[in-house]
Structures are given as C-alpha cells and as structure tokens.
TORPA-4810 file (N, C-alpha, C, O; in nm, 3 decimals):
<nodes>
NODE_1_0.128_0.619_2.687_-0.023_0.667_2.678_-0.067_0.554_2.736_-0.015_0.443_2.739_M
NODE_2_-0.209_0.607_2.802_-0.303_0.511_2.865_-0.375_0.410_2.791_-0.403_0.431_2.673_P
NODE_3_-0.406_0.308_2.844_-0.490_0.208_2.780_-0.607_0.223_2.732_-0.658_0.292_2.820_H
NODE_4_-0.693_0.206_2.647_-0.814_0.245_2.616_-0.886_0.119_2.593_-0.871_0.033_2.506_L
NODE_5_-0.971_0.130_2.695_-1.062_0.011_2.736_-1.184_0.011_2.629_-1.199_0.100_2.545_G
NODE_6_-1.249_-0.075_2.640_-1.424_-0.113_2.538_-1.489_0.008_2.574_-1.515_0.085_2.481_P
NODE_7_-1.527_0.049_2.718_-1.605_0.179_2.725_-1.545_0.291_2.717_-1.619_0.387_2.741_W
NODE_8_-1.381_0.328_2.680_-1.353_0.460_2.646_-1.362_0.461_2.464_-1.385_0.560_2.395_E
NODE_9_-1.341_0.346_2.424_-1.346_0.331_2.299_-1.497_0.356_2.226_-1.528_0.411_2.120_L
NODE_10_-1.585_0.285_2.343_-1.739_0.298_2.276_-1.769_0.462_2.296_-1.830_0.523_2.209_G
NODE_11_-1.727_0.522_2.410_-1.775_0.651_2.411_-1.698_0.743_2.309_-1.769_0.830_2.259_I
NODE_12_-1.595_0.742_2.278_-1.520_0.811_2.122_-1.582_0.785_2.041_-1.595_0.876_1.960_I
NODE_13_-1.649_0.670_2.014_-1.720_0.630_1.904_-1.845_0.718_1.904_-1.866_0.806_1.820_L
NODE_14_-1.923_0.688_2.001_-2.034_0.766_2.021_-2.032_0.935_2.021_-2.139_0.993_2.009_L
NODE_15_-1.915_1.006_2.034_-1.858_1.134_1.995_-1.875_1.151_1.883_-1.961_1.226_1.838_I
NODE_16_-1.775_1.065_1.798_-1.749_1.090_1.651_-1.851_1.082_1.572_-1.860_1.148_1.468_V
NODE_17_-1.960_0.978_1.624_-2.083_0.949_1.528_-2.179_1.070_1.559_-2.256_1.110_1.471_L
NODE_18_-2.176_1.128_1.684_-2.270_1.255_1.722_-2.199_1.358_1.635_-2.276_1.448_1.600_A
NODE_19_-2.068_1.372_1.587_-2.025_1.476_1.535_-2.030_1.493_1.404_-2.053_1.601_1.350_I
NODE_20_-2.003_1.362_1.333_-2.001_1.350_1.148_-2.147_1.318_1.119_-2.203_1.376_1.027_F
NODE_21_-2.219_1.217_1.203_-2.319_1.132_1.138_-2.297_1.014_1.091_-2.181_0.984_1.063_G
NODE_22_-2.383_0.937_1.074_-2.354_0.805_1.014_-2.323_0.781_0.877_-2.258_0.689_0.828_A
NODE_23_-2.392_0.898_0.808_-2.366_0.886_0.650_-2.233_0.922_0.631_-2.170_0.847_0.557_G
NODE_24_-2.168_1.029_0.686_-2.054_1.078_0.675_-1.944_0.985_0.681_-1.857_0.965_0.597_K
NODE_25_-1.968_0.913_0.829_-1.853_0.829_0.873_-1.845_0.713_0.738_-1.737_0.680_0.690_L
NODE_26_-1.989_0.653_0.685_-1.965_0.543_0.603_-1.884_0.596_0.458_-1.801_0.527_0.400_A
NODE_27_-1.922_0.712_0.420_-1.838_0.769_0.290_-1.694_0.773_0.343_-1.602_0.720_0.279_S
NODE_28_-1.678_0.831_0.449_-1.529_0.850_0.502_-1.467_0.677_0.513_-1.354_0.653_0.471_L
NODE_29_-1.515_0.615_0.547_-1.478_0.454_0.573_-1.470_0.404_0.435_-1.372_0.337_0.402_G
NODE_30_-1.584_0.435_0.334_-1.513_0.362_0.171_-1.392_0.461_0.108_-1.320_0.421_0.016_G
NODE_31_-1.377_0.600_0.169_-1.273_0.668_0.105_-1.126_0.613_0.163_-1.018_0.609_0.102_A
NODE_32_-1.153_0.574_0.286_-1.000_0.523_0.327_-0.989_0.383_0.294_-0.870_0.357_0.275_V
NODE_33_-1.067_0.277_0.279_-1.065_0.139_0.226_-1.031_0.187_0.061_-0.942_0.118_0.012_G
NODE_34_-1.069_0.258_-0.001_-1.025_0.298_-0.156_-0.862_0.327_-0.153_-0.770_0.268_-0.210_K
NODE_35_-0.861_0.438_-0.067_-0.695_0.498_-0.072_-0.596_0.375_-0.025_-0.482_0.375_-0.071_A
NODE_36_-0.635_0.276_0.061_-0.563_0.169_0.121_-0.540_0.063_-0.008_-0.446_-0.016_-0.020_V
NODE_37_-0.633_0.080_-0.085_-0.618_-0.033_-0.185_-0.538_0.024_-0.294_-0.447_-0.039_-0.348_R
NODE_38_-0.566_0.121_-0.321_-0.473_0.202_-0.425_-0.333_0.207_-0.375_-0.248_0.164_-0.453_D
NODE_39_-0.304_0.242_-0.283_-0.157_0.240_-0.207_-0.113_0.090_-0.216_0.000_0.075_-0.261_F
NODE_40_-0.173_-0.011_-0.187_-0.126_-0.149_-0.193_-0.106_-0.183_-0.365_-0.010_-0.246_-0.409_R
NODE_41_-0.199_-0.136_-0.435_-0.184_-0.156_-0.596_-0.056_-0.089_-0.637_0.014_-0.142_-0.724_K
NODE_42_-0.021_0.023_-0.580_0.114_0.104_-0.659_0.223_0.036_-0.613_0.317_0.009_-0.687_E
NODE_43_0.218_-0.004_-0.458_0.353_-0.079_-0.394_0.374_-0.198_-0.496_0.478_-0.224_-0.557_V
NODE_44_0.259_-0.262_-0.500_0.314_-0.402_-0.553_0.356_-0.367_-0.726_0.456_-0.422_-0.772_R
NODE_45_0.286_-0.287_-0.802_0.334_-0.259_-0.915_0.502_-0.202_-0.905_0.583_-0.230_-0.993_A
NODE_46_0.533_-0.132_-0.801_0.653_-0.075_-0.773_0.750_-0.195_-0.765_0.854_-0.199_-0.831_G
NODE_47_0.713_-0.287_-0.686_0.819_-0.424_-0.673_0.819_-0.497_-0.780_0.921_-0.564_-0.795_E
NODE_48_0.716_-0.509_-0.880_0.711_-0.573_-0.981_0.815_-0.479_-1.079_0.902_-0.546_-1.135_E
NODE_49_0.817_-0.379_-1.099_0.900_-0.330_-1.189_1.028_-0.318_-1.175_1.102_-0.312_-1.273_A
NODE_50_1.081_-0.312_-1.021_1.199_-0.331_-0.957_1.244_-0.477_-1.011_1.350_-0.486_-1.072_K
NODE_51_1.161_-0.593_-0.985_1.174_-0.705_-1.033_1.227_-0.715_-1.156_1.344_-0.745_-1.177_K
NODE_52_1.140_-0.689_-1.246_1.166_-0.662_-1.402_1.295_-0.582_-1.447_1.349_-0.607_-1.555_E
NODE_53_1.329_-0.511_-1.384_1.461_-0.420_-1.418_1.575_-0.517_-1.365_1.679_-0.532_-1.430_K
NODE_54_1.552_-0.580_-1.249_1.665_-0.661_-1.202_1.663_-0.750_-1.292_1.771_-0.774_-1.345_E
NODE_55_1.553_-0.823_-1.337_1.584_-0.954_-1.431_1.648_-0.917_-1.579_1.715_-0.997_-1.645_E
NODE_56_1.618_-0.792_-1.618_1.650_-0.748_-1.759_1.785_-0.699_-1.730_1.852_-0.712_-1.832_A
NODE_57_1.869_-0.639_-1.614_1.992_-0.601_-1.588_2.076_-0.776_-1.600_2.176_-0.802_-1.667_E
NODE_58_2.011_-0.855_-1.529_2.066_-0.967_-1.543_2.087_-1.074_-1.645_2.178_-1.155_-1.656_K
NODE_59_1.974_-1.053_-1.721_1.991_-1.091_-1.872_2.120_-1.010_-1.975_2.211_-1.062_-2.040_A
NODE_60_2.091_-0.894_-1.962_2.206_-0.829_-1.994_2.363_-0.844_-1.984_2.449_-0.829_-2.072_A
NODE_61_2.375_-0.877_-1.854_2.496_-0.942_-1.791_2.524_-1.078_-1.848_2.634_-1.092_-1.901_E
NODE_62_2.467_-1.149_-1.847_2.472_-1.305_-1.901_2.494_-1.280_-2.054_2.595_-1.329_-2.104_E
NODE_63_2.409_-1.209_-2.133_2.454_-1.185_-2.270_2.582_-1.126_-2.304_2.648_-1.179_-2.393_A
NODE_64_2.631_-1.014_-2.237_2.782_-0.980_-2.236_2.882_-1.100_-2.208_3.001_-1.109_-2.238_E
NODE_65_2.812_-1.176_-2.151_2.954_-1.294_-2.098_2.940_-1.407_-2.180_3.035_-1.484_-2.166_K
NODE_66_2.855_-1.445_-2.261_2.816_-1.514_-2.373_2.865_-1.482_-2.499_2.884_-1.571_-2.582_T
NODE_67_2.894_-1.335_-2.530_2.941_-1.309_-2.634_3.105_-1.358_-2.647_3.186_-1.374_-2.556_E
NODE_68_3.119_-1.372_-2.768_3.274_-1.370_-2.761_3.343_-1.257_-2.825_3.298_-1.185_-2.915_E
NODE_69_3.480_-1.247_-2.755_3.519_-1.123_-2.812_3.569_-1.139_-2.957_3.586_-1.243_-3.020_P
NODE_70_3.588_-1.016_-2.993_3.602_-1.004_-3.183_3.760_-0.957_-3.161_3.799_-0.875_-3.077_K
NODE_71_3.830_-1.017_-3.244_3.980_-0.984_-3.239_4.006_-0.921_-3.372_4.119_-0.882_-3.401_S
</nodes>
C-alpha cells in the first residue's frame, strides 16, 4: 500500500467534506465515538463478568475442600 502524505490526506479530506458536508461529518463522528464508547463498556462488562465467574468457581472449590467428609 502506498504511503499517504499530508497532501494526499488533505485532498481526501476535502473530497469527503465536499461530498458529505460539514454537518453530516460532525454527526457521523459523534456516532462513531458513541459506538466506540459502547463497545469498550461492553468489553469491560464482559471481562468483569468472567472474573466474577472465575472467583465464584474458586470459592466453590475451596468450600468443597474445607467440608469434612460425612461417614
């Protein structure tokens, strides 16, 4: 893939701005930002749920080990 310098990026930005307009780009940027925040929040929630599940399993295993066998 060829290297894109500052001039090329500027030209691409001007073309995109001409096609979509400044208002549409602002709303698009806001939507992308919200999507990224929501994604990060869900990933963190998933990691926390996994950690809680592992801790619960570990606590259950320790509880089984400490129980005295009934004869």
